[in-house]
C-alpha positions in Angstrom: 0.0 0.0 0.0 2.8 2.4 1.0 4.8 1.5 -2.1 1.9 2.3 -4.4 1.3 5.6 -2.7 5.0 6.6 -3.1 5.0 5.6 -6.7 2.0 7.8 -7.4 3.6 10.7 -5.6 6.8 10.5 -7.7 5.2 9.8 -11.1 5.8 12.3 -13.9 3.4 15.1 -14.7 0.8 14.2 -17.4 -1.2 17.5 -17.6 -0.1 21.0 -16.7 -1.7 24.4 -16.8 0.4 27.3 -18.1 -0.2 31.0 -17.8 1.5 33.3 -20.4 2.1 37.0 -20.7 4.1 38.8 -23.4 4.3 41.2 -26.3 3.7 40.9 -30.0 5.8 42.6 -32.7 3.3 43.0 -35.5 3.3 43.6 -39.2 0.9 42.8 -42.1 2.3 41.3 -45.3 0.5 42.9 -48.3 -0.2 46.4 -46.9 2.9 47.8 -48.6 4.5 48.8 -45.2 7.5 46.9 -43.8 8.7 46.3 -40.3 7.4 45.1 -37.0 6.3 48.6 -36.1 3.3 47.8 -34.0 3.2 46.3 -30.5 0.4 44.2 -29.1 -0.6 42.3 -26.0 -0.3 38.5 -25.7 -1.9 36.8 -22.7 -3.7 33.7 -21.8 -3.7 30.1 -20.7 -2.4 26.8 -22.2 -2.8 23.1 -21.3 0.2 20.8 -21.8 -0.3 17.1 -22.3 2.9 15.1 -21.7 3.3 12.0 -23.8 6.9 11.5 -22.6 9.7 13.6 -21.3 10.6 14.6 -24.8 7.2 14.9 -26.6 4.3 17.1 -25.6 1.2 18.7 -27.0 -0.1 22.1 -26.0 -3.6 23.6 -26.5 -3.7 27.4 -25.9 -6.4 30.1 -25.4 -4.9 33.5 -25.8 -5.9 37.1 -26.3 -3.6 38.4 -29.0 -3.4 41.8 -30.6 -2.1 42.0 -34.2 -2.0 44.5 -37.0 0.3 47.1 -38.4 1.5 50.7 -37.9 3.1 53.2 -40.2 3.9 56.7 -38.8 4.2 59.8 -40.8 7.5 61.7 -41.1 6.7 65.3 -42.1 10.4 66.3 -41.8 11.1 64.1 -44.8 7.9 65.0 -46.7 6.2 61.8 -45.7 2.6 62.5 -44.5 1.3 59.0 -45.0 0.2 57.1 -41.9 -1.6 53.9 -41.2 -2.8 52.1 -38.1 -4.4 48.7 -37.8 -5.2 46.9 -34.5 -6.8 43.4 -34.7 -8.0 41.8 -31.4 -8.1 38.0 -31.6 -8.8 35.0 -29.4 -6.0 32.7 -30.6 -6.2 29.0 -30.2 -3.0 27.2 -31.2 -2.5 23.4 -31.1 1.2 22.8 -30.8 3.6 19.9 -30.8 6.4 20.5 -28.3 9.8 18.8 -28.6 12.1 19.1 -25.5 15.6 19.1 -27.0 17.2 18.8 -23.5 16.5 19.8 -19.9 16.6 23.5 -20.9 15.7 24.1 -24.6 12.5 23.2 -26.5 10.8 24.0 -29.8 7.1 24.3 -30.7 5.4 23.9 -34.0 1.7 23.7 -35.1 -1.4 25.4 -36.5 -3.7 27.8 -34.8 -7.2 29.2 -35.4 -8.0 32.7 -34.3 -11.4 34.5 -34.0 -11.5 38.3 -34.6 -13.2 40.0 -31.7 -12.9 43.6 -32.9 -10.6 45.8 -34.9 -9.7 49.5 -35.4 -8.3 50.9 -38.7 -7.0 54.4 -39.3 -5.7 55.9 -42.6 -3.9 59.2 -42.6 -5.2 60.0 -39.1 -8.9 59.3 -39.9 -10.7 56.3 -38.6 -12.1 54.1 -41.4 -13.3 51.2 -39.3 -16.5 49.8 -40.8 -16.7 52.5 -43.5 -16.6 51.9 -47.3 -12.9 53.1 -47.2 -12.1 50.5 -44.6 -11.1 46.9 -45.0 -13.5 44.0 -44.4 -11.5 41.5 -42.3 -12.2 37.8 -42.0 -13.7 36.7 -38.7 -11.3 33.6 -38.6 -7.6 33.3 -39.2 -5.7 30.1 -39.9 -2.0 30.3 -39.1 1.2 28.3 -38.6 3.3 28.8 -35.5 6.9 28.0 -34.7 8.9 28.8 -31.5 12.1 28.4 -29.6 12.0 28.4 -25.8 14.0 27.9 -22.7 13.1 26.7 -19.2 14.4 29.2 -16.6 13.6 27.8 -13.1 10.8 27.2 -10.7 8.2 26.6 -13.4 9.1 29.7 -15.5 9.9 29.6 -19.2 10.6 32.1 -22.0 9.7 31.6 -25.6 10.1 33.5 -28.9 7.4 32.5 -31.4 6.6 33.4 -34.9 3.0 33.3 -36.2 2.1 33.7 -39.9 -1.3 33.6 -41.6 -1.8 30.8 -44.1 -4.9 32.4 -45.6 -5.6 36.1 -46.1 -7.2 37.9 -43.2 -8.4 40.4 -45.8 -8.7 39.7 -49.5 -7.6 42.1 -52.2 -10.5 41.1 -54.3 -10.7 39.7 -57.9 -8.3 41.4 -60.3 -7.1 44.0 -57.7 -3.7 42.3 -57.1 -1.7 42.5 -60.3 1.9 42.5 -58.9 4.0 39.6 -60.0 6.8 38.2 -57.9 9.5 35.9 -59.3 9.7 34.3 -55.8 7.0 31.6 -55.9 6.4 31.9 -52.1 5.9 35.6 -52.3 3.6 35.1 -55.3 1.6 32.5 -53.4 1.0 35.0 -50.6 -0.1 37.8 -52.9 -3.9 37.5 -52.4 -4.4 40.0 -49.6 -3.3 40.8 -46.0 -1.5 38.2 -43.9 -0.6 38.7 -40.3 3.1 38.3 -39.5 3.8 38.2 -35.8 6.8 37.8 -33.5 5.9 37.1 -29.9 8.2 37.1 -26.9 6.5 35.9 -23.7 7.1 34.4 -20.3 5.1 31.4 -19.0 4.6 29.9 -15.6 3.5 26.3 -15.3 1.4 24.7 -12.5 1.8 20.9 -12.7 -0.9 18.3 -11.9 0.3 14.8 -11.1 -1.2 11.8 -12.8 
């Protein structure tokens, strides 16, 4: 009886709950502006299912702000400005590979639901107007990350998230730019979120 009890107490964790908080560096491929010039909040919870010490799966539920920003620069004769903030509930399903006791990588798809958005063009809000963009309610994306365990349940991860389908379509016949790069040409159908996320997580473990 005592032996079984001790075995249960020292068994490896099967499920764990993880809280995460971080910041997004955001840009939108297809809006003609370059650079991760907009910041955004990344926060939520994830559930980790451990298959073995090396292989895990994670299901997350996160609030994630995406979009783009381009500031004007009147001193250089540039009066063009643009701001786009997209508020999502992001749900990634990730495979996690523990490379060793410290480093790990994550990879997998995600589905995000657009809660709300704000769009401004040259200082004027165009959200929901004929001049504004009609954004898709759902985003399908691919995620890849590199992380490190710190100590006492804390981890840090750098993750990239890229839309697989446009979050806003250009429309039929409106995109006539041809790229010799086949990958760039494939993603020439509209706006695609391109995100870099740096976040810290804290894990609470539950024994099997």
